[in-house]
N, C-alpha and C positions, 0 to 999 in steps of 0.2 A: 618542323620547328614552328613554334608559335611566336608571333610577333607581339610585343607589348603595346597595348593601346596608348596613344599619346595623351589621352585624357587622364590616365593615371599619373603620368608624370606631371601634368599641369595641376591635378588635384593635390598631389604631394607638395608641390611648390606653394599652392594656396594655403594648404594646411600649415606649412612652416611659417608663412607670412602671418596667418591668424595667431599662431603661437607667439610671435613677436609682438603683435598688437595686444594680445591678452596679457603678456608679461608687463606691459606698460600700465595697465589699469590698476594694479595694486599700488604702484607708485603714486598715482593720482589719489587713491584712497588714503594714503599715509599723510598727504598734505593736510595740515591742520589750519583752522581759522578761516574766517570769511574774507580776509584781506581787505580789498577796496569796497566790498559789499556792506561794510559797516563803517560809520564815521560819526564824529561828534560835530554838532552844529557849530559853525564859526560865529554865528551871531549870539548864540545862547549856550554857554558852557555846560548847562545842565540839561541838554537835550541830546540823546543818543538816537541815531537813525540807522535802521537795518533796511537794506534794499531787498526786501521780500514782502510778499503779501502778509496780511495779518495772521492767517493760519500757519504759514511757514515760520514766520517770525516768532509766534507763540511757542512752537515746538523748539526752535533753535534757542530761544531765550531760556526756556526751561532747562535745556541741556547745559547752558552756561551757568545757571544758578546751581544746578546739581554738581557741576564740576568744581565750582568754587566752594562747595559745601556750605552754602548759606542756608540758614534755617528758614524754610517757608512756613509761615504760621497760618496763612490762608491764601486762597486763590479764587478768582471769579472770572472765568473766560468771557462771559457775556459782557462784563464791564471792562475786560482787558486789564485786570488788576492782579498783581502779586503782592502779598504782604510778607516781608522778610524781616529778620532780626540781623543787625549788622553792627559791628564795632570796627571802625576804621583803623584803630590801633593794631588789631589782630591781623590785618592784611598788609601792613607796611613791612618792608624789608629794611633792616637796619642792623643786622647782626644780633649779638647776644643782648645788647642793651635795649633793643626795641621792646623787650618784654617789660621793662620798667617804664616805658613811655605810656602814660595814661592821660593823654591830652583829650581823648574822646570817651564818651560813655556808650555802652551798647544800647541801641534804640531800635524801635520798629520803623520801617520805611514802607511806603506805598510805591510800587513800581507800576506805572500806568502805561499800557501799550495802546496807541491810538493809530488806526489805519489812516494813511494819507496817500491815496492813489496806489502806486506800485510799491510804496515804502511804508514802513511802520516806525512811528516816533515813540520813544520811551523817555518818560520823565520820572524823577524820584523826589519824594518829599517825606519829611519826618512825620510819623503818625502820632506818636505820643510825646508831645513837647513838654518839657518840665514846667512846673508852675512858677509864677512870678516870685513866690516867697523863697525859693531855693536859689540863693545868690551864687553858690558855688557852681551850679549847673549853668547859670547865665554867663559865666566867665569862660565857658568852654567854647571852642570854635563851632561855627554853624555850617561849615562846608562838608559835613559828613555825607550828604546826598550826592554832592559832586564827586567825592572820593569813591562812593559806591558805583556811580555810573562810569567813572574812569576805569575802575577796576574791572567792571563787566565789559567795557569797551576793549580793553587789552586782551581779555580772555577770548571774546568773540573774534577779534581781528587776528590774533596770533596763535592761540592755544586751544581753540575749540576742537574737541575730539568727537567724531561721529559715533553714534551708538553702535 
């Protein structure tokens, strides 16, 4: 009669333990969003900060823009710039009547990523501002850039899906 080597029993137990550890990994992958690794500046409401290096933040931010289906009209990685078209009315939730809400116009925005140590700061500003002769446009709210950043912040924090 042959005796079973004890290393096989230990190997078998380790293999089962590895399977348990491996089964926990997909749960971590299903977790979405950056959580506390992204925040809005408390001193400046139009400053979004990602706790990542510029290269990581550039890729993460691109994923958030894609996920929100924002139209990227141009990008320049060397300058840290994304040019997007955005209409704050189209991203508000308010039921069926939100379709009739036309408080904002669709405008072009510059999203600027600036490295700051281990973090990356993101600002937004309107690129094509209406001329002074169009009085109707001057009566519209001017906080579209803040709404854009807040929308991106919520996506990055809670709903960002990895590729």
